[in-house]
Backbone bond lengths (Angstrom), bond angles and torsions (degrees), N, CA, C in turn:
res aa  C-N    CA-C-N  psi(-1)  N-CA   C-N-CA  omega(-1)  CA-C   N-CA-C  phi
1 M - - - 1.440 - - 1.511 107.47 -
2 S 1.387 118.39 127.68 1.443 120.54 -177.88 1.536 113.16 -77.72
3 K 1.322 119.65 141.29 1.414 121.93 -176.61 1.615 107.51 -80.05
4 K 1.347 109.47 139.73 1.564 117.88 179.28 1.586 106.26 -83.77
5 Q 1.235 113.76 129.42 1.454 121.82 176.34 1.625 109.28 -82.87
6 L 1.360 113.38 121.67 1.327 118.18 -179.42 1.579 114.80 -100.68
7 V 1.278 121.73 148.46 1.449 119.59 173.04 1.507 112.84 -134.54
8 I 1.244 123.33 162.55 1.487 128.34 -175.01 1.581 101.97 -104.43
9 I 1.299 111.36 127.40 1.511 120.67 -176.36 1.509 109.36 -115.62
10 D 1.341 116.70 134.74 1.380 120.98 167.46 1.446 108.09 -82.17
11 P 1.462 114.19 117.33 1.510 117.75 -178.23 1.485 118.18 -59.33
12 G 1.359 114.54 -25.79 1.521 115.84 -179.50 1.558 112.00 -73.66
13 T 1.288 116.46 -41.29 1.448 120.14 -171.74 1.549 112.80 -108.04
14 G 1.354 119.54 -20.59 1.371 121.21 -172.91 1.480 117.83 82.22
15 A 1.386 112.14 -3.16 1.524 119.96 -174.16 1.565 109.59 -75.86
16 V 1.355 118.75 148.11 1.426 123.36 174.22 1.520 106.10 -78.14
17 V 1.358 112.21 132.13 1.453 115.82 176.09 1.522 109.38 -121.12
18 N 1.387 119.53 164.96 1.413 124.57 -172.32 1.540 114.42 -92.21
19 Y 1.390 115.38 -21.92 1.475 116.44 -177.98 1.448 109.24 -128.58
20 L 1.353 118.47 137.47 1.420 124.46 -176.22 1.605 112.31 -77.30
21 K 1.298 114.03 115.07 1.438 125.13 179.81 1.531 110.63 -104.55
22 E 1.442 114.39 164.95 1.539 116.31 172.04 1.541 107.55 -55.30
23 N 1.371 112.80 139.08 1.444 124.68 175.38 1.535 114.81 80.51
24 D 1.416 119.28 -17.96 1.412 122.78 175.67 1.556 109.32 -56.25
25 Q 1.224 117.36 153.04 1.488 124.26 178.09 1.493 110.97 -119.89
26 I 1.379 114.38 145.04 1.526 121.49 176.78 1.450 107.36 -106.18
27 I 1.349 116.73 120.08 1.531 122.37 -178.21 1.463 108.05 -131.68
28 R 1.340 115.91 166.54 1.502 123.86 176.84 1.567 104.63 -70.13
29 A 1.295 113.10 142.48 1.469 117.86 179.65 1.469 113.35 -56.32
30 E 1.442 113.66 -43.17 1.520 116.00 -177.08 1.590 114.36 -67.63
31 S 1.363 110.73 -12.35 1.454 116.07 179.39 1.558 116.11 -86.79
32 R 1.380 112.92 -7.53 1.384 118.19 -167.62 1.577 108.95 -66.70
33 K 1.300 122.48 -40.01 1.397 124.33 178.31 1.562 112.50 -56.76
34 S 1.318 111.56 -47.86 1.464 118.99 -179.10 1.533 109.85 -65.14
35 Y 1.289 115.60 -39.90 1.478 120.78 174.53 1.459 114.19 -58.25
36 Q 1.380 120.04 -45.18 1.393 126.84 -177.57 1.551 109.77 -69.81
37 E 1.368 114.42 -37.25 1.478 115.15 -179.74 1.521 110.84 -69.91
38 N 1.394 120.32 -35.01 1.424 122.56 176.85 1.487 111.60 -67.24
39 K 1.463 118.29 -36.96 1.419 120.59 179.51 1.593 108.43 -68.31
40 K 1.379 114.21 -32.61 1.407 112.35 178.45 1.508 114.89 -70.34
41 K 1.297 113.73 -33.70 1.496 119.92 178.76 1.577 109.35 -63.30
42 Q 1.376 110.49 -43.37 1.472 114.03 -179.35 1.440 113.08 -60.74
43 K 1.323 116.42 -40.15 1.472 124.07 -179.36 1.468 108.25 -66.00
44 E 1.318 121.91 -40.20 1.412 126.92 -179.18 1.484 110.17 -66.54
45 R 1.324 117.34 -38.13 1.512 121.96 178.52 1.408 107.42 -64.60
46 V 1.329 123.82 -43.54 1.447 126.61 178.72 1.579 107.50 -59.51
47 M 1.345 120.08 -52.00 1.399 123.53 177.77 1.512 113.22 -56.04
48 D 1.382 111.02 -39.21 1.493 114.34 178.81 1.559 111.84 -57.40
49 F 1.334 112.82 -40.84 1.477 118.75 -179.15 1.491 109.00 -70.14
50 I 1.352 120.79 -37.50 1.487 125.89 -176.55 1.525 105.33 -70.31
51 N 1.327 120.85 -43.16 1.419 119.89 -167.43 1.551 108.56 -82.21
52 R 1.462 120.93 -38.36 1.368 120.62 -171.51 1.482 113.77 -119.47
53 G 1.287 119.05 3.12 1.467 128.02 176.58 1.557 116.38 75.00
54 L 1.260 115.74 -160.26 1.434 121.64 -169.17 1.629 108.44 -77.35
55 F 1.231 118.70 145.24 1.351 125.09 175.68 1.604 114.23 -127.71
56 V 1.248 116.52 156.99 1.482 121.57 167.36 1.548 108.58 -103.74
57 R 1.220 119.89 131.80 1.515 121.05 171.66 1.519 106.99 -82.46
58 V 1.347 116.48 128.23 1.392 121.96 169.19 1.508 104.70 -99.39
59 L 1.305 115.41 112.59 1.508 120.99 -174.44 1.476 109.60 -85.30
60 H 1.356 113.12 133.23 1.486 117.36 178.97 1.494 107.53 -93.58
61 N 1.419 108.73 78.37 1.507 119.88 169.91 1.499 116.37 -53.23
62 K 1.246 115.15 113.47 1.480 116.47 179.84 1.515 117.18 -60.46
63 D 1.364 114.88 -28.66 1.527 117.15 -170.45 1.655 107.16 -89.21
64 R 1.384 114.64 -12.69 1.377 110.99 -171.27 1.496 107.84 -159.21
65 E 1.393 117.15 123.16 1.514 116.37 178.55 1.570 105.44 -99.41
66 I 1.234 114.07 84.33 1.460 118.86 -170.74 1.524 113.47 -65.78
67 E 1.291 116.35 -28.15 1.490 120.75 177.99 1.498 113.17 -59.18
68 K 1.377 113.95 -29.22 1.537 119.07 178.54 1.515 110.69 -79.80
69 E 1.376 119.16 -15.49 1.438 119.94 177.79 1.569 112.25 -88.02
70 L 1.279 114.72 -14.51 1.458 116.26 176.32 1.474 112.48 -79.06
71 S 1.361 119.39 146.03 1.450 122.07 171.13 1.522 107.01 -74.64
72 L 1.240 116.16 166.19 1.535 120.42 175.97 1.489 106.51 -59.25
73 T 1.308 123.20 -42.72 1.438 126.07 -174.92 1.583 106.19 -62.94
74 Q 1.335 115.51 -52.20 1.502 120.75 -178.20 1.567 110.93 -61.75
75 S 1.271 117.44 -37.91 1.448 122.78 179.29 1.551 108.36 -65.54
76 D 1.334 114.43 -40.38 1.481 117.69 178.54 1.553 110.92 -66.64
77 V 1.310 121.49 -42.57 1.404 123.46 176.77 1.525 111.69 -63.25
78 L 1.315 117.73 -41.34 1.448 121.70 179.33 1.513 111.79 -64.08
79 Q 1.250 119.65 -38.52 1.496 122.85 177.18 1.450 109.68 -67.13
80 E 1.297 119.12 -40.00 1.489 126.09 175.38 1.517 107.48 -54.68
81 L 1.328 118.58 -41.60 1.470 123.95 -171.58 1.553 104.57 -81.92
82 F 1.236 124.14 -19.56 1.496 122.31 172.44 1.547 109.44 -53.88
83 L 1.335 113.12 -37.82 1.585 118.51 -178.81 1.540 106.72 -66.13
84 C 1.256 123.59 -1.34 1.457 119.47 179.95 1.447 112.73 -112.05
85 V 1.321 120.48 16.40 1.442 125.22 171.35 1.538 109.36 -108.34
86 T 1.312 113.57 151.40 1.445 119.63 169.90 1.471 114.37 -124.09
87 I 1.334 119.19 175.58 1.428 121.34 179.21 1.548 115.64 -67.86
88 D 1.350 118.53 -14.61 1.359 124.58 177.13 1.541 113.91 -115.25
89 S 1.268 121.24 2.55 1.423 121.94 176.10 1.506 121.68 -80.36
90 K 1.242 113.67 1.15 1.555 121.79 178.26 1.430 110.71 51.14
91 N 1.380 115.25 49.05 1.424 127.41 179.80 1.532 117.97 58.68
92 Y 1.332 115.92 8.90 1.505 120.98 166.88 1.492 112.70 -76.10
93 L 1.312 112.93 149.55 1.487 120.52 179.97 1.463 104.83 -83.27
94 V 1.391 119.13 118.13 1.494 118.52 -173.02 1.582 105.47 -129.47
95 H 1.317 114.72 168.22 1.445 120.28 172.80 1.545 108.99 -73.41
96 I 1.369 111.34 130.98 1.367 114.20 -174.22 1.637 113.57 -88.67
97 D 1.312 111.59 -24.41 1.526 115.51 172.99 1.472 109.42 -145.78
98 G 1.358 112.93 -174.05 1.417 123.10 178.86 1.599 111.13 81.73
99 E 1.365 112.09 -167.71 1.445 115.19 -177.21 1.571 117.43 -66.47
100 K 1.296 112.76 -21.77 1.496 119.37 -179.29 1.474 109.63 -96.79
101 K 1.318 122.17 14.87 1.394 124.23 -178.53 1.539 113.09 -45.53
102 G 1.402 117.58 124.04 1.493 118.99 172.75 1.537 109.75 94.72
103 Q 1.439 116.25 -16.43 1.525 116.06 -175.73 1.529 106.28 -85.29
104 K 1.258 113.08 152.76 1.491 124.07 -176.85 1.553 107.69 -69.52
105 M 1.390 113.30 140.59 1.417 118.01 178.67 1.460 116.70 -94.57
106 N 1.364 115.97 139.91 1.509 115.11 -179.63 1.603 103.77 -105.16
107 L 1.324 115.19 -172.96 1.460 124.05 -173.37 1.587 105.73 -53.86
108 T 1.311 121.68 -47.09 1.434 122.61 -175.51 1.464 114.35 -62.06
109 D 1.364 114.12 -39.07 1.407 124.85 179.79 1.547 112.21 -64.98
110 I 1.392 113.97 -43.70 1.368 119.96 -178.11 1.507 113.06 -71.99
111 S 1.377 117.14 -34.98 1.420 120.17 178.76 1.486 110.25 -66.22
112 M 1.342 117.02 -39.42 1.419 115.57 174.27 1.489 118.46 -70.03
113 F 1.248 117.35 -24.97 1.550 121.81 176.27 1.540 104.83 -77.72
114 L 1.293 122.39 -32.63 1.391 122.31 -177.65 1.584 111.37 -87.38
115 S 1.308 116.18 -9.17 1.460 123.79 -175.24 1.510 112.51 58.50
116 K 1.322 115.49 41.82 1.432 123.92 178.83 1.480 111.51 -124.97
117 S 1.340 118.50 161.18 1.532 119.21 174.12 1.509 109.64 -66.68
118 E 1.338 115.61 161.96 1.420 116.70 178.89 1.474 112.00 -68.68
119 R 1.309 113.19 -33.47 1.571 116.03 -178.34 1.600 107.69 -66.50
120 Q 1.286 123.51 -43.68 1.417 125.00 175.98 1.521 110.76 -63.47
121 T 1.370 117.11 -44.53 1.518 118.58 -179.51 1.535 106.52 -61.82
122 K 1.304 117.05 -48.24 1.447 117.82 179.69 1.467 113.13 -54.11
123 R 1.341 121.95 -37.43 1.424 127.30 178.66 1.486 111.98 -64.93
124 D 1.334 113.62 -48.50 1.510 123.60 179.64 1.574 110.36 -60.40
125 L 1.376 115.54 -47.98 1.501 120.23 -178.53 1.500 110.54 -65.46
126 T 1.345 117.74 -38.64 1.474 123.81 -174.72 1.493 105.33 -64.14
127 A 1.344 118.93 -44.60 1.494 125.48 -177.54 1.520 112.26 -66.80
128 I 1.299 115.63 -38.41 1.449 122.89 178.21 1.507 111.06 -70.12
129 V 1.349 117.16 -43.53 1.444 121.96 175.94 1.538 112.01 -63.94
130 K 1.310 114.77 -36.26 1.486 118.53 -179.40 1.558 107.98 -61.33
131 I 1.250 112.71 -48.22 1.475 122.25 -178.51 1.578 110.02 -59.22
132 G 1.313 113.14 -40.81 1.527 121.44 174.66 1.510 112.33 109.08
133 A 1.287 115.64 12.67 1.531 118.33 177.56 1.615 112.05 -74.31
134 L 1.430 108.95 -35.17 1.596 118.47 175.31 1.448 103.95 -119.04
135 I 1.410 107.32 154.29 1.442 117.62 173.92 1.573 106.89 -113.80
136 S 1.305 120.08 140.81 1.332 128.40 176.99 1.564 110.55 -101.94
137 E 1.319 119.51 127.58 1.379 122.52 179.84 1.405 116.59 -134.89
138 Q 1.465 115.71 127.12 1.483 119.15 -169.68 1.541 110.01 -71.83
139 N 1.246 117.27 137.96 1.353 129.10 175.44 1.617 108.28 -63.73
140 P 1.340 120.52 111.39 1.516 120.04 -173.78 1.543 113.56 -63.60
141 K 1.462 114.19 -20.40 1.461 114.94 179.60 1.460 111.52 -94.93
142 K 1.376 118.31 -6.79 1.459 117.93 -172.82 1.552 102.50 -151.01
143 K 1.330 122.42 91.35 1.400 126.28 -175.91 1.547 116.87 -58.67
144 T 1.287 114.00 -23.37 1.516 119.06 178.60 1.519 114.13 -79.38
145 E 1.405 114.80 -4.31 1.471 120.06 -171.45 1.473 108.72 -119.85
146 N 1.379 114.01 138.22 1.427 121.91 179.93 1.612 112.49 -116.13
147 Y 1.349 113.21 143.44 1.572 115.14 165.70 1.482 106.55 -108.12
148 Y 1.215 111.12 165.54 1.495 123.55 -176.54 1.506 113.44 -126.44
149 L 1.293 116.98 147.39 1.401 118.91 -179.50 1.566 109.84 -151.54
150 L 1.314 115.66 152.62 1.510 118.95 179.09 1.457 109.80 -68.31
151 N 1.392 121.22 135.31 1.439 121.98 172.08 1.442 116.54 -64.11
152 S 1.201 123.00 110.73 1.545 124.35 -171.85 1.468 111.26 -68.18
153 E 1.354 121.17 -3.71 1.438 119.14 172.09 1.576 110.31 -78.32
154 F 1.235 118.16 -15.55 1.551 125.07 179.39 1.408 114.38 -126.90
155 F 1.296 121.79 -19.32 1.504 121.63 -172.69 1.514 108.94 -147.60
156 S 1.330 119.00 144.06 1.400 120.10 177.86 1.504 112.83 -154.78
157 A 1.352 116.99 135.12 1.487 116.87 178.21 1.566 108.02 -121.93
158 T 1.284 116.32 10.39 1.445 122.75 -176.64 1.513 115.93 -70.21
159 K 1.273 122.49 163.72 1.448 122.44 179.32 1.496 118.17 -62.57
160 N 1.276 118.60 -43.31 1.426 125.54 178.02 1.482 115.04 -113.57
161 Q 1.268 118.10 133.11 1.545 124.08 -174.33 1.421 106.97 -75.87
162 G 1.369 116.51 -59.90 1.429 119.96 -179.04 1.579 109.65 69.60
163 S 1.248 121.02 21.00 1.453 125.82 -175.39 1.543 110.98 -132.07
164 K 1.259 118.10 141.11 1.561 119.85 178.76 1.523 105.24 -92.66
165 V 1.207 122.73 2.95 1.467 123.73 -175.13 1.610 108.98 -75.84
166 N 1.217 115.02 133.23 1.555 120.34 174.88 1.577 109.66 -54.53
167 F 1.345 116.56 144.69 1.498 116.58 177.24 1.455 103.34 -150.66
168 T 1.472 113.98 159.58 1.366 121.01 170.28 1.573 108.26 -116.69
169 K 1.315 116.32 135.62 1.493 117.45 176.62 1.482 110.46 -83.09
170 M 1.330 114.80 136.40 1.401 117.86 169.18 1.559 109.28 -109.79
171 F 1.377 118.41 110.37 1.471 117.80 -176.40 1.456 114.44 -75.49
172 L 1.208 120.51 123.17 1.533 128.57 -169.13 1.561 111.02 -59.25
173 S 1.304 110.08 -48.19 1.517 110.46 -179.68 1.499 119.71 -58.29
174 K 1.323 113.89 -37.67 1.469 122.67 -179.05 1.592 105.43 -78.46
175 L 1.322 115.41 -34.19 1.449 121.94 -177.64 1.527 108.21 -62.99
176 K 1.366 113.85 -47.68 1.478 117.56 -174.59 1.580 108.84 -68.67
177 E 1.363 114.20 -36.51 1.490 113.30 171.94 1.420 118.16 -60.76
178 V 1.357 116.42 -49.03 1.415 122.67 178.13 1.548 111.35 -60.21
179 R 1.294 117.14 -41.51 1.556 121.16 -172.82 1.571 107.67 -66.84
180 S 1.263 113.03 -28.89 1.518 116.73 -177.03 1.549 112.93 -63.53
181 K 1.345 113.06 -19.02 1.491 118.85 -169.47 1.587 110.28 -111.76
182 L 1.446 113.66 6.79 1.455 118.57 -176.34 1.487 105.42 -120.64
183 N 1.433 115.20 160.66 1.426 127.54 173.50 1.566 107.50 -84.94
184 K 1.303 113.50 168.65 1.509 116.65 -173.56 1.588 115.62 -57.72
185 N 1.323 115.06 -43.98 1.519 116.85 177.73 1.568 113.47 -68.40
186 Q 1.289 114.52 -33.27 1.486 116.82 178.98 1.528 110.72 -68.84
187 R 1.388 110.10 -40.76 1.556 110.55 178.08 1.492 108.68 -64.59
188 G 1.383 119.13 -43.32 1.411 119.63 -174.61 1.562 113.54 -63.22
189 A 1.312 115.60 -28.35 1.499 120.81 -175.79 1.430 107.24 -70.67
190 L 1.302 127.18 -20.65 1.510 129.06 -175.30 1.562 110.24 -55.38
191 L 1.296 115.55 -33.69 1.490 117.45 -178.34 1.494 108.45 -81.13
192 K 1.310 120.86 -21.58 1.451 125.85 -168.42 1.536 108.08 -66.79
193 F 1.346 116.26 -38.57 1.493 119.86 -174.96 1.524 112.08 -108.00
194 I 1.310 120.18 16.36 1.426 120.12 -172.58 1.638 111.60 -69.88
195 R 1.367 113.22 -25.48 1.467 115.35 177.35 1.486 112.51 -77.24
196 N 1.293 118.29 -5.77 1.509 119.98 178.40 1.478 111.83 -98.09
197 F 1.380 116.59 6.03 1.448 120.91 175.73 1.441 112.09 -73.25
198 H 1.420 120.95 113.53 1.364 121.08 179.26 1.493 115.42 -70.82
199 Y 1.279 118.79 136.16 1.535 124.32 -166.39 1.468 111.79 -71.66
200 Q 1.320 120.45 -19.05 1.506 122.33 -177.27 1.346 113.47 -112.04
201 T 1.316 124.61 -37.48 1.455 129.12 -174.72 1.539 117.57 -104.80
202 Y 1.306 115.10 -16.21 1.505 124.96 179.72 1.505 111.35 70.65
203 Y 1.348 121.36 11.73 1.401 124.33 168.00 1.567 113.63 -67.23
204 L 1.306 114.49 155.27 1.465 121.40 165.68 1.554 108.86 -87.53
205 V 1.281 112.72 111.67 1.582 112.01 -176.06 1.634 106.08 -142.06
206 A 1.311 110.63 167.15 1.476 116.07 -179.49 1.545 113.12 -84.51
207 N 1.317 114.61 -3.96 1.516 119.09 179.47 1.548 106.79 -132.56
208 P 1.298 118.90 67.84 1.498 124.43 -172.44 1.529 115.38 -68.07
209 N 1.370 116.19 -17.76 1.477 120.46 179.87 1.527 111.43 -96.65
210 H 1.300 116.99 7.31 1.569 117.15 179.09 1.433 113.99 -70.75
211 N 1.348 119.11 126.52 1.538 118.74 176.78 1.481 109.58 -81.74
212 I 1.287 116.53 121.32 1.530 120.37 178.48 1.597 113.87 -92.13
213 I 1.367 108.83 -1.53 1.585 109.95 -179.38 1.511 109.27 -72.21
214 I 1.160 118.28 104.11 1.529 123.92 171.54 1.546 109.60 -85.85
215 N 1.356 116.27 -52.03 1.485 123.02 173.25 1.549 112.68 -112.09
216 P 1.342 113.24 113.60 1.433 116.51 -176.58 1.577 112.25 -69.76
217 E 1.296 115.76 -10.63 1.513 117.96 176.74 1.500 108.39 -78.37
218 L 1.304 118.00 -17.47 1.480 117.47 -176.19 1.575 112.61 -99.80
219 S 1.328 117.46 159.33 1.464 120.84 179.30 1.570 105.49 -74.79
220 I 1.410 111.01 169.37 1.466 119.01 174.52 1.539 114.22 -53.77
221 S 1.436 111.41 -41.74 1.466 116.90 -179.11 1.470 108.37 -63.27
222 D 1.369 116.79 -49.98 1.508 118.96 -175.78 1.571 113.11 -63.89
223 N 1.288 115.53 -32.66 1.415 121.59 175.33 1.525 112.78 -66.13
224 L 1.310 114.78 -40.71 1.511 117.63 173.28 1.449 115.54 -58.90
225 L 1.338 119.34 -26.86 1.417 126.01 -175.53 1.572 110.50 -81.90
226 L 1.338 117.11 -14.16 1.481 120.44 -175.86 1.587 108.01 -66.28
227 E 1.308 113.02 156.27 1.462 118.50 -176.31 1.572 110.81 -67.26
228 E 1.274 112.48 -30.18 1.541 118.64 -178.52 1.488 112.30 -69.72
229 N 1.266 117.10 -20.16 1.525 121.03 -178.91 1.482 110.48 -107.57
230 K 1.365 117.71 14.43 1.540 118.37 -178.50 1.512 115.20 -61.27
231 F 1.349 113.42 -38.99 1.529 117.38 -178.97 1.451 112.76 -128.13
232 V 1.390 117.56 23.82 1.556 118.30 -167.65 1.483 108.01 -79.17
233 L 1.502 116.24 -37.71 1.363 120.77 -174.09 1.541 108.50 -80.10
234 K 1.381 120.16 125.83 1.430 121.77 179.11 1.476 111.55 -90.54
235 H 1.279 120.19 84.43 1.447 126.55 -173.57 1.470 113.24 -65.18
236 L 1.282 121.91 142.01 1.449 129.56 175.93 1.525 106.35 -74.94
237 N 1.267 118.52 138.40 1.477 123.96 165.01 1.523 109.12 -104.69
238 Q 1.293 116.45 -172.70 1.554 116.95 -169.24 1.554 101.91 -73.19
239 R 1.193 118.83 -41.49 1.459 119.14 -177.76 1.498 116.11 -52.75
240 K 1.448 111.42 -47.19 1.464 119.04 -178.86 1.480 110.13 -69.37
241 L 1.390 117.09 -37.05 1.429 123.73 -179.75 1.598 106.96 -62.27
242 A 1.280 114.59 -43.67 1.486 119.26 -175.69 1.564 107.41 -68.91
243 L 1.298 124.73 -36.85 1.399 126.62 172.61 1.531 111.95 -58.84
244 I 1.328 117.13 -44.45 1.539 122.97 -176.43 1.554 110.84 -67.46
245 I 1.413 113.37 -39.97 1.400 114.44 178.91 1.602 115.12 -81.04
246 G 1.335 110.22 -25.93 1.507 111.63 174.49 1.494 111.11 97.92
247 V 1.344 118.83 26.67 1.467 123.41 -179.69 1.510 106.63 -127.19
248 G 1.367 116.33 173.16 1.388 121.89 -179.58 1.597 110.18 -79.52
249 E 1.338 114.74 166.13 1.502 116.49 -177.97 1.414 111.00 -73.38
250 E 1.299 126.54 -27.77 1.481 123.55 167.97 1.410 115.37 -62.99
251 A 1.341 116.93 -41.31 1.505 121.07 179.14 1.571 111.96 -67.45
252 V 1.307 115.66 -31.88 1.447 115.30 -174.94 1.463 112.16 -71.56
253 R 1.363 119.13 -24.37 1.446 116.26 175.78 1.487 116.51 -63.24
254 G 1.413 110.98 -32.19 1.580 119.52 175.40 1.564 107.50 -70.19
255 Y 1.321 122.11 -27.92 1.457 124.57 177.38 1.572 109.46 -68.41
256 V 1.382 108.32 -49.70 1.436 113.15 -175.94 1.583 114.12 -62.79
257 E 1.437 110.71 -38.05 1.459 114.60 175.91 1.532 112.45 -64.46
258 A 1.229 116.17 -37.48 1.498 123.68 -176.03 1.594 106.08 -66.32
259 Y 1.310 114.72 -43.94 1.528 120.36 -178.60 1.489 110.78 -64.93
260 E 1.366 113.23 -39.49 1.472 113.16 175.59 1.459 113.78 -64.31
261 K 1.330 115.47 -48.54 1.544 116.83 176.08 1.430 115.70 -57.33
262 A 1.358 117.71 -33.52 1.508 122.01 -177.11 1.568 113.05 -83.61
263 G 1.357 113.66 -3.82 1.418 120.82 174.24 1.563 111.85 81.04
264 A 1.381 116.06 13.13 1.462 120.61 -178.88 1.500 114.14 -86.93
265 M 1.384 114.12 -23.04 1.486 117.86 -174.93 1.554 107.66 -140.74
266 M 1.284 111.68 146.87 1.556 119.24 171.93 1.534 104.61 -118.55
267 V 1.369 117.36 135.75 1.385 119.33 179.70 1.561 109.56 -119.64
268 H 1.413 112.01 126.81 1.393 117.93 172.67 1.504 113.47 -101.55
269 R 1.331 116.20 113.21 1.451 121.55 -170.62 1.541 109.37 -110.74
270 Q 1.428 111.94 134.54 1.509 117.71 173.94 1.510 105.08 -147.39
271 H 1.324 114.49 117.15 1.428 124.22 -173.60 1.598 110.08 53.67
272 K 1.362 113.39 -110.86 1.458 114.37 177.47 1.509 114.36 -109.51
273 S 1.407 116.02 12.96 1.372 125.30 -176.87 1.561 107.17 -95.30
274 Y 1.329 116.37 140.44 1.451 124.29 177.26 1.477 112.37 -123.87
275 R 1.291 116.26 149.95 1.471 123.33 172.65 1.475 109.39 -136.71
276 F 1.336 115.86 115.15 1.504 119.68 -169.19 1.673 102.45 -104.43
277 I 1.292 114.83 124.41 1.538 118.42 -177.43 1.581 101.58 -126.24
278 I 1.293 112.65 132.25 1.459 121.62 -178.88 1.597 111.95 -100.16
279 H 1.298 117.10 138.81 1.402 122.98 177.25 1.507 114.69 -48.23
280 P 1.279 119.27 121.63 1.408 115.47 -179.34 1.644 118.06 -71.25
281 D 1.277 113.30 -2.68 1.385 117.12 176.12 1.604 114.37 -99.69
282 L 1.413 107.35 4.92 1.454 121.68 173.49 1.557 111.03 -101.19
283 M 1.279 107.27 -53.06 1.583 120.32 177.54 1.429 111.87 -124.44
284 F 1.242 122.05 140.54 1.455 125.70 178.62 1.531 109.82 -160.27
285 R 1.383 112.75 147.43 1.548 117.17 -178.38 1.457 115.10 -126.91
286 K 1.328 117.57 -1.52 1.500 116.47 -174.61 1.601 110.10 -90.23
287 D 1.302 115.42 172.02 1.459 121.50 -176.79 1.552 105.88 -86.12
288 Y 1.306 122.23 -29.96 1.492 119.22 -173.92 1.446 108.64 -87.44
289 E 1.381 115.37 -179.34 1.449 121.54 -168.30 1.497 113.26 -89.64
290 G 1.267 119.48 7.13 1.484 120.91 172.05 1.471 114.08 79.65
291 E 1.481 119.01 36.26 1.434 124.21 -175.54 1.539 108.35 -107.92
292 D 1.402 116.88 13.08 1.425 118.22 179.15 1.549 111.80 -75.74
293 E 1.245 120.66 164.06 1.513 123.25 -173.00 1.514 108.83 -59.54
294 Y 1.290 119.28 -46.10 1.521 123.89 -176.39 1.553 108.34 -56.24
295 T 1.330 115.40 -50.36 1.493 119.77 -174.65 1.559 108.58 -70.13
296 K 1.304 119.44 -35.97 1.428 122.67 -179.74 1.639 106.13 -64.82
297 T 1.323 114.17 -41.63 1.417 117.06 -176.90 1.578 112.17 -64.73
298 I 1.374 113.54 -40.45 1.490 117.59 174.29 1.431 111.91 -57.45
299 R 1.367 111.77 -49.77 1.413 117.17 -177.39 1.481 114.40 -59.76
300 F 1.394 115.11 -39.27 1.433 119.99 177.46 1.559 109.26 -64.65
301 Q 1.297 119.78 -35.32 1.487 119.88 -174.75 1.585 104.02 -70.07
302 F 1.301 121.91 -40.88 1.386 123.12 176.72 1.522 112.11 -58.65
303 K 1.334 111.97 -42.56 1.526 116.53 -180.00 1.433 109.93 -62.92
304 Q 1.364 121.55 -38.82 1.465 122.63 -177.12 1.582 107.86 -68.85
305 L 1.318 117.81 -38.01 1.470 116.59 174.44 1.327 115.78 -65.12
306 E 1.381 119.61 -38.25 1.532 126.40 171.40 1.488 112.22 -54.71
307 N 1.401 114.53 -45.90 1.435 115.28 -179.38 1.573 113.77 -71.26
308 N 1.299 118.92 -24.62 1.417 124.51 176.93 1.542 106.54 -71.39
309 E 1.398 122.62 -34.29 1.305 126.57 -175.97 1.570 108.14 -70.99
310 K 1.443 113.74 -39.26 1.526 119.15 178.15 1.460 116.25 -77.26
311 K 1.393 117.35 -15.41 1.446 119.55 -178.03 1.442 113.98 -61.22
312 P 1.435 117.66 122.99 1.416 122.05 -175.66 1.568 110.84 -61.64
313 Q 1.220 115.00 138.00 1.547 119.33 175.13 1.498 111.91 -71.31
314 K 1.346 120.27 137.92 1.501 122.09 175.08 1.520 108.26 -73.36
315 K 1.308 117.87 136.42 1.373 122.39 176.16 1.643 110.96 -72.55
316 K 1.328 107.39 133.08 1.463 112.93 177.35 1.564 110.97 -74.43
317 C 1.316 117.70 142.69 1.397 124.82 169.78 1.483 112.20 -79.02
318 I 1.286 113.87 133.86 1.412 120.81 -174.34 1.669 105.30 -101.97
């Protein structure tokens, strides 16, 4: 039996050290690379949170596509309630600021946050709970009062996922910004096509889990240019996007235009072909913080479009 070589690792840096100190770890030499990669991913997840803020994971539950069961209005309300969870709230809707910061929200609190009557809020919450996107939990100290939390089968804002299910992150800072520029139905539709978000390229496609990396030595952009990838991504067109959202093809044109103006979507048009790409600071599926060249390029393109929108129009001479 061959002997296993052991090394002492500094847990902070992953470097091999000669003398064992407090908190150092002893691992097998062949495990060192895996250990360092895991440490790197952990650091990148922290940077992800620092750079883009809190996100809610929308889990792609294989047994049930709950986002398709929600009406556009219900989806809109649910996304608004995403803004009431924190990384430590264990999926409960809580007060984000003020004297009650961190405390669970009851019906009155939620109705005030949504700027709706308690009667309408109760109707909305009851419907969303019935579908299963939210869970209603009785306050043990006050039986006439309920608290609400995201159903962890479909959504999670906690520190550790602990699930092998695919998911797409919705970053709350960008979500809030985008939602402020959309109407109710347009906001609600954001969840409808979230499963079509391709994890490497950010396009909306029918095969969002397809790996386009043919040559690992090349960037994502260069891999996309390879002959093998010419027709591999099954891009959504306006008709397919309309079917997913549940609106007519005429109506979906308004949705697309609104998403472009809100900075949520970029559209590449050529003749009758469309390529929809979603802002990576709104939706994201990778472990790292999105500072690779491809993501930075996409982000820059969105920024350029935003600057064009803000550019003052020259006054015409009469």
